[in-house]
N, C-alpha and C positions, 0 to 999 in steps of 0.2 A: 485483840486474845492475848497477845506475846508481851502490847502492853502495861496490859493492866487485870492478869491472867486471877488475880483475886476478886473483881468484878464482873469479871465475865465467868459462869458458874454454864452448869447441864447438872440436870437430876433425869437418872435413867431408872428406870423399871427391873424387875428383877431377870425380866429376859432380854437387857441391851435395848429399850424400847428408852425414847425419850418421850419423857413426859413431860417437860417442863426447862424452860430457858432464863439468865437473866443476859443482859450484853451490857455492860458500862464502862465509865471511863470516868480518870478525875482529871481536873482541866482549871484554864485562868481564862482573865480575855486576853487578845494573842497582842493588848498591847499594853506597857505600864502602869499600873493608878498615880491617877492622877494626884499625889503628897504621898510618897511610898518615905517607907512602909506600909502595906496596906493598913489599912485601923476604920472601922464603920464607920466612926464618929465623926473623919475627917475626908471621908472619900466623897466628893464634889460633883463628881460623877455620874448617875445615876444606871448609866449603859456598861461601866466598869464589873465584873464577876470577879472575885478572888478564889481561893483556890478550892475548887467545888465538887463532888461526885454529881456526876450525871444518870440518870436511867436511862437508854436508850430505848430499851424493850425486856419488854418482860412479856414470857411466851405460854399459857400450857395448855398443851394438849387438850381438845374436848373432855372424851375421857375420863378423863382427870382431873379434874376440876372438881374443886370445892374439897380438895384435901392438906390443903395447909400446902399446898409447894408457891405458892407466890408471894407468903405469906414471908418463909422460910428462904427464899430467895434475895426477897428485897432487906429485909434484916439481915444477911450476908451480908450484902452489899452494905449496907448502912457501919457495920461493926469492920467492916474495909477500911472504911471512907476513913474514920475513926483513927484508928489507924495509919490514915496519910495527914489527917492534922484538918482532913477540910473542914472547911466552917459550914454544910448541912451541903444537903442531895437536894436534886430537880431532876423535873422531867415532865412535858411538856402533855398533854393531855386533849381530844375535843371537846366542845364542853358540851354534847349532844353524850356522847359517852357516860354516863349517868353512874354505872356499875362501876369504872374503873375509878375515877372521879369519889364513889362516896368507900370505895376497896381504903385507894389511899385516906383519906380523914381518916376513916380510923386506923391510922398506920402512927396517923401524924403530922400528914400532910398539911396545907392548908394550900388556898390560892396564894398568891402571889402576884401574881398581873394579866391579862387578858386578852393578846396578842387577834387582833380582825384579821382575815385572810391569813393566818399562819401555812392552813397545807392546805396548798393546793391555789393557790390563792383567795377560795373560796369561804374554806370551813376557819371558825374559831376556834381557836389555842388556850387553852387556861396554863401558866403556869405556874409548876404544883411545887410547896420547899415542904424541909423540914431539917429544921435547925438540928445540927450535932454540938457532941461537946464543946467544941472550943469555943462557939455562939454561946454562952452561957447569957449574957443578955440578948438572945434572942432578937440580937439585932436587922437579922435579914428576912423575916416575913414581916406579914404587914397585915392589920385590919381590915377587912374589906374587900382583896386582891379582887375582888373578879368586875369593884366598878376604877378600878388604875388598868386601864386602855395604853397601851404602848404601840408603835408602830411595827409593821411586821422587819423593816428597813435598819430596826436599832436593835435586832434579832438575833443575835450569832451562830 
């Protein structure tokens, strides 16, 4: 939270009750791009992730759902990520979490890839992404990402 204060936010109600929060970060792969400087057209390593924002968690207390809190928090994170010049925002969601998947799709996210056994080596995850202003040509998303299967060992 200290490193990315604009990507970690809390919504409090009038009485000080925490109604919702989001935790995010901006990062890139722990190894350099294969052809520095990074360019999506010359990247030869599908595992390499350029500078991007990541949503670690979005939580809204049950009593405060359907009030737009999650939408406001995600949009605030996207705006902060644009200021950080990130290429896209990504997140991981269980493939059976239909409510979350539809929520993110309504906000412009799409499935980039499927990771079998991502959760506890049992449940599959979708890596969902939304391109930001820097990705004018939308090079960091793909059609039919549900069918692009990657090994959990290749996701860091």
